[in-house]
C-alpha positions in Angstrom: 92.7 113.1 32.8 96.2 112.2 33.5 99.4 114.0 31.9 101.3 111.9 29.3 103.9 111.1 31.8 101.7 111.7 34.6 100.8 108.8 37.8 98.2 108.9 40.1 99.1 107.0 43.5 96.9 106.6 46.5 96.4 104.7 49.4 93.0 103.6 50.6 91.9 101.8 53.5 89.6 99.0 52.6 86.9 99.3 54.7 85.3 95.8 54.7 88.3 94.5 55.8 88.8 97.1 58.9 89.6 96.2 62.2 86.8 94.6 64.2 86.1 95.9 67.8 85.0 92.5 69.0 88.3 91.2 68.4 89.6 93.8 71.1 87.6 92.2 74.0 87.9 88.9 75.9 84.1 87.7 75.9 85.1 85.0 78.2 82.6 86.6 81.1 79.8 86.9 78.9 77.4 84.3 77.8 78.0 82.6 74.2 74.9 83.6 72.8 75.8 87.4 73.7 79.2 87.3 72.0 77.6 85.5 69.0 74.9 88.1 68.6 77.4 91.2 69.1 79.9 89.7 66.4 77.0 89.3 64.2 75.7 92.5 64.4 79.5 94.1 64.1 79.9 91.9 60.8 76.8 93.4 59.6 78.3 96.9 59.4 81.1 95.4 56.8 78.2 93.4 54.9 76.7 96.8 53.8 77.2 97.4 50.4 78.5 101.2 51.4 81.5 99.3 52.9 83.5 98.3 50.0 86.1 95.6 49.3 89.1 95.2 46.8 87.2 93.3 44.1 84.9 96.6 43.9 87.8 98.8 43.9 89.4 96.8 41.2 86.2 96.7 39.2 86.0 100.4 39.3 89.4 100.6 38.0 89.2 98.0 35.1 86.9 100.7 33.5 89.8 103.0 32.7 91.1 100.9 29.8 93.4 103.8 28.8 95.1 103.5 32.1 97.6 100.8 33.3 96.2 100.2 36.8 98.0 98.1 39.6 96.5 97.3 43.3 98.4 96.0 45.8 97.0 95.0 49.3 98.9 95.4 52.6 98.1 94.6 55.7 98.9 97.4 58.2 99.2 97.5 61.9 99.4 100.4 64.0 98.9 101.4 67.7 95.8 103.2 68.6 95.4 104.5 71.9 91.6 103.7 73.3 90.6 107.2 74.5 87.1 108.1 76.1 86.5 110.0 73.1 87.0 107.2 70.8 84.8 104.9 73.1 82.1 107.4 72.9 82.1 107.7 69.4 81.3 104.0 69.4 78.4 104.2 71.3 77.2 107.4 70.2 73.7 106.2 68.8 71.8 107.5 65.8 74.6 108.2 64.1 75.2 108.4 60.0 76.9 105.9 59.1 75.4 103.9 61.7 77.6 103.7 65.1 78.9 100.4 66.3 76.3 100.7 69.0 73.9 101.1 66.3 74.9 98.1 64.7 74.7 96.1 68.2 71.0 97.5 68.9 69.8 95.4 65.7 70.5 92.1 67.9 71.1 93.2 71.6 69.0 94.7 74.3 69.8 98.1 75.6 71.1 96.5 78.8 73.3 94.2 76.6 74.8 97.5 74.9 75.4 98.8 78.3 77.2 95.4 79.2 79.2 95.5 76.3 80.2 99.5 76.6 81.1 98.4 80.2 83.5 96.1 78.9 85.3 98.6 76.7 85.6 100.9 79.5 86.9 98.6 82.2 89.2 96.3 79.7 90.3 98.3 77.0 89.9 102.1 77.7 93.2 103.5 78.1 95.1 101.1 76.7 97.5 100.7 73.5 96.2 98.4 71.2 97.3 96.8 68.0 95.0 98.1 65.1 94.6 96.4 61.8 93.9 98.0 58.5 93.8 96.2 55.0 95.3 99.2 52.7 94.7 99.1 48.8 97.8 100.9 47.3 96.9 102.0 44.1 99.1 103.1 41.1 97.4 104.2 37.8 99.6 105.6 34.6 98.7 106.0 30.9 98.8 102.7 29.1 101.4 102.7 26.3 100.0 102.9 22.9 99.3 99.3 21.2 101.3 98.7 18.1 99.5 96.8 15.6 
């Protein structure tokens, strides 16, 4: 419960609109079929029900009918260094939630996964990249009583 003049303000990254790893790679040296399957496998991560989008957040917040709710969406771009530990985390298997490699394993062979990992190691590792996130800025305040 908020105090009479209280306000809750938060910023949440919207998982369904997160940075796609396949956008970090040049795919010109592999087959179109491999690229297509890798993209499809990664997109499946973001289609999962656990990976919410803005409409889900807004639906939950609309249930707070005694509060006034504002949701503003912003694209936030930051610089991220692609470190060995970050690449290792993406390719560590049998994770909860599933890793990027776990997702790739749904449509790629083990050799193809190693090839994609090698592409990250050779072409992205050690670089600083523009990392895009969509952030929901939420403000919740007590609604003013309705005259009537």
